[in-house]
N, C-alpha and C positions, 0 to 999 in steps of 0.2 A: 354498166357500160364502160367505165373508165379503167384506166390502169392505176392501182393505188397500192403502193408498198405499206406493209405492216406486219405485225406480230401475229403467229397463229395461236398464241396462248388462250385467247377469249373462246374462238371456236373449238379448240381443242378441249376447254373445259366443257362446252356444250355437248361435244362428242362423248365425253366421259358420263355426262348426266344421261344421255340418250341410251348408253350401253350398260346402265345401271352401275357405273363406276368401274368397270373392267376395262383394261387396256384394249385398244382396238388393233389386236395383232393381226397381220396380213402377210400374204405372199403376192408379189406383183409380177405380172407379165406384160411385155410389150408386144402389140399386135399391129400389123398393118392391114388396113382395110382398103381395098382396092375398088375404086368405081368410076365411071365416066362422068364429067361434068363440063357442060359447055364445049363438047368436043375434045376435051383433054382427059387424059388418064390421071386420076389422083391416087395418090397413096396415104391414106389419112392415119397419122399416128394415134394409136389408141392404148391408154394404159389401164389394165384390168388388174384390180386389186381384190384379192380373194381372202376371206377370213381364214386363218390358219385352222381353226377348231371346226371347221365344216365337215360334216359326215353326209355324204350323199350329195345330190344337186341342190344348190342354193339358188335364191331368187337374186335378182341384179338390178341395178339402177344406172341407167346410162345418163351421163352428166355433160350438158350442154353449156358451154361458157358464155360469157359477156362479150362486149365490145373490146374489153382490153385484153382479150385471149385468155389462155390458162394461166390460173394463179394458184400456187400452191395453198396460199392462205384462204382460199375459198374452195375451188374445184376439188384440190388435193385433200383439204380438211374435211369435205363432205364425205369423200371416199372412204376416208379413215372412219368418220362417224358411222356410215352405213356397215363397215366391216364390223364394227362394235355391236351392231344388231343381228350379224350374221348373214348379212346381205353383201354381195360382192359390188363394188363400185367400178364404173366405166367411164373413164375421162377421155373425150374426144377433143382433137385439136383441129378446128376446121380452118384455122388462118395460116399456119406455117406452111402447108403444102401449096397454098395459093400465094406464097410470098408477101403475106400480110402480116403485120404485127398487131395492128389495132385498126378500128372502124370509128373510133369515137369521132373524128372529125369527118368521115364521109362514110356513111352507112351502106353505100352502094358498092363498096369494093368486095364485100362478101355479104349476101343477102340472106334473109332469115329462110328463104325458101332453099338456097344452097346449103344452109345448115340443117334444115329438116330433112332433106334428102340425104344429107351425111348420116344423121341419125338413124334413119331407117336401114341404110346400109350396114351401119354397125349393129343394129338390132338383129339383122339376118344372120351375121357372123357369129355375134354372142349366142342367139339362140342355138346354134350348132355346137357350141363349146360342152365337151363333156361333163364339166362341173357346174353348169348352169342350167337352172329349171327353166325351159323356154315357155312355159305358161305364166312366169312370174317375172316379167321384165318391165321395169318401169322407165321413165323419164323425167328428170328434173333439170330446169334451166334457170339461169340468173340473168335479168334484163334482157339482152338481144336473145340469150338463150331461153329466157322465159317466153318470149313471143314465139320461139319454135315449138315450146311445150303447148301453148294455147292453141297453135294452129294444128298440132297433131291430134287435138281433141275433136277436130272437125273432119267429117268424111270427106269432104271435097279436096282439102289439103293433103289428107293421108293418101288419097287415091293418086293425086299428082305426084307425091314423092316416093311412095312405096313401090309403085308398079305391080304389086301383087296383094295378097291378103295379110301380110304382116302387120301387126297391131301391138301396141303396149297395153299392159294391164293396169297401170298407174300413171298419171300425169300430174306433176307438181310445178307450178310457174311462180317464181319470186320476181317482184317488181317488173313484170313485162310491159312492153308498149302494145297496146291493144287497138290501135287505130284503123285497121283494117276490118270493115264490115261488110262481108259478103251477103248475097241474098239467101244462100242456103246455109243454115247453121246446123244441119243434121249432125248429130254426135257420132263419133268413130267408135264409141262403145266404153271407152276407158273413162273412169271418174277422174275429174279435174279438180285439183286444189290449187286457187289463186291466192297467193300472199302478198298483199299490197301494203305500201307505206302512206299513212295518212297525211304525211307532209312531204311527200314526193313530188318535186317539181320538175324532175327530169322526164319521167314519163307519164306522171298524172295519175289519177285514179277514176276519173269520170268515164273515160272510154272504157276502161275494164269492167266498171260496173254495168255499163250498157251491155258489153260482151257477154258478161255473166247472165244478165237478163235474157238476152237472146238465147243463149245457150240452154239454159233451163227451160225456157219456154218451148224448145225444139225437142225436150225430152232427155237432155243431159244430166249426168249425175255430178252436182257441183258442191263445192265446199269453199266459201270465200271468206278469208280472213283479212281484216283491214286493221293494222295496228296504229293507233292514235301517235302522233308524233314521230313516227318513223320516217327517216328520209331515205332516198335511194342508197343502196349498199349497207343497209343498216346491220347486215350481219358479218361485214368483213373488218377484222380487227384493224385499228389504225386511227386515223384523224377522225374526230367526232364531227368536223365540219371541213369540207374540202370543196374546191371549185375548179372547173375546167372551162376556161373562158373561150375556146374555140370549139367545143363540143356541138354537134348538130343537135338541136332540141326539138323533137316533134310531138311534146305533150299536147299541142293544141291542134294536131292534124288528125282529122277522121277522112279517110277515104272510103267511100261507100258505093257499093255496087246497086245502081238504081235500076238497071234491067240487065238481062243475062249478057255478060261480057263487058258491059259499059260502066266504068268507074268515074266518080267525081270527087273532088275536094269539097267537103261539106260546105265550109264556110264561105268559099268564094263561088261555088257552083261550078267551077272549072273542070272539064273533062281531062281525066288523067291517062286512062287506058281504055282501049277497045278492042276487044277480042284478043287479049294479051299483048297488044302493040302500044307504045307509048303514044299518047295523043300530042298535038301540036303544043297544047296549053299546060304540059306536064310540069316543066320548069316554073312557069309562072304560078302554078297552082301550089308547088311546094314553097316557094318563096313567099306566097301569102300567108301560109300558116306556120312555117317554120321559124324559130329563133336560133339565136347562137349563144351558148353558155350554159353550163349545167352545174348542180351542186348535189350535195349528199353528205353521208357521214355515218359513223359506227354507233350504234347503241347497244351495249352489252346486254342489259335487260331484256330489250325486245329481241335481240339474237337468241338469247336463251329461250323466251317464250316461242319464238318461231320454230326452234329446233324441236321443242316439245310437240308442236302441232304436226311438224313434218314426222316426226318418230311414231305418233299416233296414227297418222295416215298410212305409213309404211307398214306397220304392224297389222293394221285392219286389212289393207289390200293383200298382204302376203300371208295373213294368218299366222303370224309369229308368235 
């Protein structure tokens, strides 16, 4: 979720491992994806990285960033890692066209619903690209972007965001916040891989474990990886321990749909939304469960392990 400076060396090493030691050669295209958002016309900057050695159409993975925005040491590095597998990497910037640099201190400035709609708009454009196989397009997200990925796994959120039958063939969520619990957990059809940190106090793991159980019970295809000792941002090279003192922390917040259209904050019982409209107690409910301050840190060994798990998921889904 945070904006963290650091070296790309560790994740590029993981990319080399994922690609069998070969350089992740690529060609890069910049694409503008136009869409309507809250009555405004947005032009989303999208960077498409294609493996140079590709023959014919290749699979692609759309990359949804976290609360700190697009970072080369994470989103860019993963795009290069995917190129090493023969997969196109597609990095979306959901913040810049909205005039936002970060949502760390205020997650409402750009919502996960906004970013989910961005991802589906990009999916539609990328699926029509002459070098992309439209049947093999996945989505990976980190932190806030991870929440985008888990919501894409549910039919109700996909229907709201896509406005058509567009769908992903693979979903991967790293350290997402999982605190929205709708009544309907019907899966959208794509397999979901959730990668969680055992020591992540920024988003926690309890809600994601509950989310995973509900998703599986509803018939969803799920692979859950929990890495003991891993903190938030374990895969971003840099500080092994960092703190954001002003960050909004919703790790203790669970918002539950108790009847169609009515949502409550679970620990207080206060109503938050009714039929899509904010309830009078919304602010009070958020204040009840939300804290201020977050922490995390890089772990090279866990980053290597999670990259291996991601690589296996991509190879299996795309039949590489």
